[in-house]
C-alpha positions as CSV (number, residue, x, y, z in Angstrom):
1,M,198.0,96.2,32.7
2,A,200.4,98.5,34.7
3,A,199.1,101.8,32.8
4,W,195.9,100.8,34.2
5,G,197.0,100.8,37.9
6,I,199.2,104.0,37.3
7,T,196.2,106.2,35.9
8,V,194.0,104.8,38.7
9,L,196.4,105.1,41.5
10,G,197.2,108.8,40.0
11,G,193.8,109.7,40.2
12,V,193.2,108.2,44.0
13,L,196.2,110.7,44.9
14,A,194.9,113.7,43.3
15,V,191.3,113.0,44.7
16,T,192.8,113.0,47.9
17,A,195.1,116.0,47.7
18,Y,192.4,117.9,46.6
19,S,190.0,116.4,49.7
20,N,193.1,117.5,52.2
21,S,193.6,121.0,50.3
22,P,192.1,123.8,52.8
23,G,190.7,126.8,51.1
24,A,191.6,130.5,51.2
25,Q,190.9,132.4,54.5
26,Q,191.3,136.4,54.9
27,D,191.6,138.1,58.5
28,T,189.2,141.0,58.7
29,G,190.2,141.5,62.4
30,D,188.8,140.8,65.9
31,E,185.7,142.4,66.1
32,W,182.2,142.2,64.2
33,P,182.1,144.3,61.2
34,A,180.5,148.1,62.0
35,D,178.7,147.9,58.6
36,S,177.2,144.4,58.7
37,T,173.5,144.6,58.5
38,I,173.9,140.2,60.4
39,S,172.2,141.0,64.0
40,L,175.0,140.6,67.1
41,H,173.0,138.7,69.6
42,S,173.4,140.9,72.9
43,D,173.5,137.9,75.2
44,L,174.3,134.7,73.5
45,P,177.6,133.7,71.1
46,T,176.6,134.0,67.6
47,I,177.7,131.7,65.3
48,L,177.8,132.8,61.0
49,L,178.0,129.9,58.6
50,F,179.1,131.2,55.3
51,V,178.3,128.7,52.2
52,H,178.1,128.7,48.8
53,P,174.4,127.0,47.9
54,K,175.8,124.5,45.6
55,C,179.1,123.7,46.9
56,P,178.9,119.9,47.8
57,C,182.0,119.8,50.4
58,S,179.4,122.3,52.7
59,L,176.5,119.4,53.5
60,A,179.0,117.9,55.6
61,T,180.2,121.4,57.5
62,V,176.0,122.0,58.0
63,R,175.7,118.4,59.4
64,E,178.7,118.8,61.8
65,L,176.8,121.5,63.1
66,Q,173.2,120.3,63.3
67,R,174.7,117.3,64.7
68,S,177.2,119.0,67.4
69,L,175.4,122.3,68.1
70,G,171.5,121.4,66.8
71,N,170.3,120.8,70.3
72,D,172.4,123.9,72.0
73,S,170.0,126.1,70.1
74,D,169.0,128.0,73.1
75,A,172.5,128.9,74.0
76,M,173.9,130.1,70.4
77,S,172.4,132.4,68.0
78,I,173.5,130.9,64.8
79,Q,173.4,132.3,61.3
80,I,174.1,130.9,57.8
81,G,174.4,133.0,54.6
82,L,173.6,131.7,51.1
83,Y,175.8,133.1,48.4
84,G,173.5,134.7,45.9
85,P,174.4,136.3,42.7
86,E,173.3,139.6,41.9
87,D,171.7,138.9,38.8
88,R,169.8,136.2,40.5
89,D,167.0,135.8,42.0
90,D,166.5,134.1,45.2
91,S,165.1,130.9,43.9
92,W,169.1,130.6,42.9
93,T,169.6,128.9,46.1
94,D,167.2,126.6,46.8
95,T,169.4,123.5,46.9
96,R,169.7,120.5,49.2
97,L,172.1,122.5,51.6
98,K,169.3,124.8,51.9
99,K,167.3,122.8,52.8
100,L,169.4,120.9,54.8
101,A,170.5,124.2,56.4
102,E,166.7,125.3,57.0
103,Q,165.7,121.9,58.5
104,A,168.7,121.9,60.9
105,F,168.3,125.5,61.9
106,A,164.8,126.8,61.6
107,D,164.9,130.7,60.4
108,S,168.4,130.8,60.6
109,T,169.2,131.3,56.3
110,F,169.8,134.6,54.1
111,V,170.3,135.0,51.0
112,D,173.8,137.0,51.3
113,R,173.4,139.2,48.1
114,N,176.8,138.8,45.9
115,G,178.6,137.4,48.9
116,T,178.4,140.8,50.3
117,E,178.5,139.6,54.4
118,A,180.8,137.2,53.8
119,K,183.2,139.6,52.1
120,R,182.7,141.8,55.6
121,F,183.9,138.4,57.6
122,G,186.6,137.9,55.3
123,A,184.8,134.0,54.3
124,I,185.9,133.2,50.5
125,T,185.9,129.6,50.9
126,S,182.2,128.0,51.2
127,G,182.1,126.2,54.9
128,H,183.6,129.3,56.5
129,V,182.4,129.6,60.4
130,L,182.9,132.6,62.8
131,A,181.8,132.3,66.2
132,F,181.4,136.3,68.4
133,S,181.2,136.9,71.6
134,P,177.7,139.2,73.0
135,T,180.5,141.9,73.0
136,G,181.8,141.2,69.2
137,R,185.0,139.4,69.6
138,C,186.1,136.9,67.5
139,L,186.5,133.9,69.4
140,F,186.5,131.5,66.5
141,R,186.6,131.5,62.7
142,G,187.7,128.2,60.7
143,G,185.9,125.0,59.2
144,V,184.2,122.2,61.3
145,T,185.1,119.3,58.9
146,S,188.7,117.8,58.6
147,A,188.4,117.6,55.0
148,R,186.2,118.0,52.2
149,G,183.0,116.4,52.8
150,H,184.4,114.5,55.7
151,E,182.5,114.3,58.6
152,G,183.5,113.6,62.1
153,D,185.4,115.2,65.2
154,N,188.0,118.1,64.5
155,L,189.4,120.9,66.6
156,G,186.6,123.3,64.6
157,L,183.6,121.5,66.2
158,E,185.2,121.3,69.9
159,A,186.0,125.1,69.8
160,L,182.4,125.8,68.4
161,R,181.1,123.3,71.3
162,Q,183.3,125.1,74.2
163,I,182.2,128.7,72.9
164,V,178.5,127.4,73.5
165,A,179.0,126.0,76.7
166,G,181.0,128.9,78.1
167,T,184.4,127.3,78.8
168,P,187.6,128.8,77.6
169,N,188.3,127.7,74.1
170,S,191.6,126.1,73.2
171,C,191.8,126.8,69.3
172,T,190.3,129.9,67.7
173,T,191.2,129.2,63.8
174,T,191.3,126.3,62.2
175,P,191.5,125.3,58.1
176,V,188.2,126.0,56.1
177,F,187.6,122.8,53.2
178,G,185.2,123.7,50.7
179,C,184.6,125.3,47.2
180,P,185.3,129.3,46.8
181,I,181.8,131.0,47.6
182,A,181.7,133.3,44.7
183,A,182.6,131.0,41.9
184,T,183.4,132.6,38.8
185,N,180.9,130.1,37.0
186,E,178.5,130.5,39.7
């Protein structure tokens, strides 16, 4: 019985550690990449989200964005890049995550072939959010969940709310909790 208890406790601790371990991030600078094919909105903040369409952790990210920003669609431009391998057609991205993103933010998703745009913006972990001013200055980069797949208020969401409301944001970077965007086993 003691061995079983230790095994269960070890499993719980391992899952907890994984849930609270952020993914990798890269800093690509504070300006909109000149070679990006995504349009920067000239009058509103542009919010970008990069995800692996099969990452279960990122469902919480899309739900958080919908809950926090869904009513402010006129105050921002949002684009959601779904990683798509070069050797697969667009149907590969037809997942629950894509359907949720399209329902939450109509006409905002695109297939990011081979993660090209994600790489330009330094997004290597699914759930990576970036917010840019109309002039192309990065105002925020990071995640909008407090752990993998967890929902609820957090610093990232508060920063985005402030950006969309046009008030100075106190937080410019948060950890991203998700799977690698370009997974080795796709």
